[in-house]
VONUZA-527613 format. One record per residue: residue in three letters; y negated, x negated, z negated of N, C-alpha, C in turn. Coordinates in steps of 0.1 Angstrom, whole numbers, plus 5000, padded with zeros to 4 digits. Layout:
% residues N
ALAYXZYXZYXZ/...
This chain:
% residues 88
MET402154725674401254755664400254655663/GLN399054695662397854605662397854535648/GLY397554405648397354335636398654275630/ILE399754285636400954235631401454125640/SER401954015634402353905642403753865638/VAL404453785646405753745643405853675630/LYS404753605626404653525614404753625602/THR404253745603404353845592405553935593/ILE406053945605407254035607408553965602/ALA408753845606409953765603410453775589/PRO409553745579410053755565410553895561/LYS409853995566410254135563411554175569/VAL411854125581413054155588414254085581/ARG413953955577414953875569415253945556/PHE414254005549414354075537415254195538/LEU414954275548415754395551417254365555/ASP417354255562418654215567419454155555/ALA419054055549419853985539419654035525/GLU418454055520418354085506418554235503/VAL418154325512418454465510419954485515/GLY420454405524421854415528422054505540/LEU421054535548421154615559421754555571/GLY421754425571422254345583421154355594/GLN421354285605420354285615420254425622/GLU421454485624421454615631420754725622/GLY421054715609420454815600418954795599/ALA418554665598417154635597416454695610/ALA417054675621416454725634416354875634/LYS417354945628417355085628416155135619/VAL416055075607414955105598413655085605/ILE413454975611412154945618411855045629/THR412955075636412755175647412355315642/LYS413055355631412755485626411355495620/TRP410955385613409655385606408955245608/PRO408355215619407755085622406655045612/GLN406055145605405055115596405555025584/VAL406855015582407354935572406854785574/LEU406554745586406154615588404754585584/ARG404054695580402654675575402554655560/TYR403654685553403654675539403954535534/GLY403354495523403554365517404954345511/LEU405554235513406854205508406954195493/LYS406054115487406054095473405554205465/ASN404454265470403854375462404254515465/SER405054535475405454675479406954685481/LEU407454615491408854635495409854585485/ALA409654465480410654405470410654495457/PRO409454525451409554605439410154745441/THR409954805452410554935455412054925456/VAL412554825463414054805465414654765451/ARG413954685443414454655430414554775421/TYR413554865422413554985414414655075418/LEU414955095431416055175435417355115431/ALA417554985432418854925429419054915414/GLU418054865407418254835393417854945383/VAL416654995384416255095375416955235377/LEU417055275389417755395392419255385392/GLY419655255392421155235391421855255404/LEU421255245415421855275428422655145433/GLY422355035427422954915432422354875446/LYS422754755451422354715464422754805475/GLU424054845475424554925485423955065485/GLY423755125474423155255473421655255477/ALA420955145473419555135478419455115493/ALA420455045498420455025513420655155520/LYS421555235515421855375521420655455520/VAL419955465509418755545508417655495518/ILE417455365519416455305528416855335542/THR418155325546418555355560418255495563/LYS418555585554418355735557416855775556/TYR416155715546414755755544413955625543/PRO413655565554412955435554411555445547/ARG410955565548409655585543409555565528/VAL410755565521410755545507410155405503/LEU410255315513409655175511408155175510/SER407555285513406055295512405655345498/TYR406555385490406255445477405955325467/CYS404855345460404455255449405255285437/VAL405955195431406755215419405955275408/ASP404755225405403955265394403255405397/GLU403055435409402355565413403255675417/SER404455635423405255745428406555765420/PHE407255665416408455675409408255695394/THR407555605388407455605373406855735367/PRO405755795373405255915367406256035369/THR406956035380407856145383409156135375/LEU409656015375411055995369410955945355/GLY409855895350409655855337410255725334/
C-alpha cells in the first residue's frame, strides 16, 4: 500500500494483537482480510470503535475481537456517524 510505513503499521498491529486481543495470528488475519485497516488512525478511529463495541454495546473484549475477526471492516465505522445514530 502506498503511503504506509513500518513506523505507522507497527502500533496498529500491536493494538490489534494486544489491546483488541487478537494475538499476532489474529491480527495478521484481520490485516489480510482487510488491509485498509492500516490506513485508519489509531486514536481517532480504531480505538474508539473497539471501545464502543466492547463497552457501549457490551460485547466485552472477547466479543469485540470476534466481531472484528469476522467483519474487519467494522473498524472503519465512525462511532458518531455510524453507530450512534443507528443504535442510539
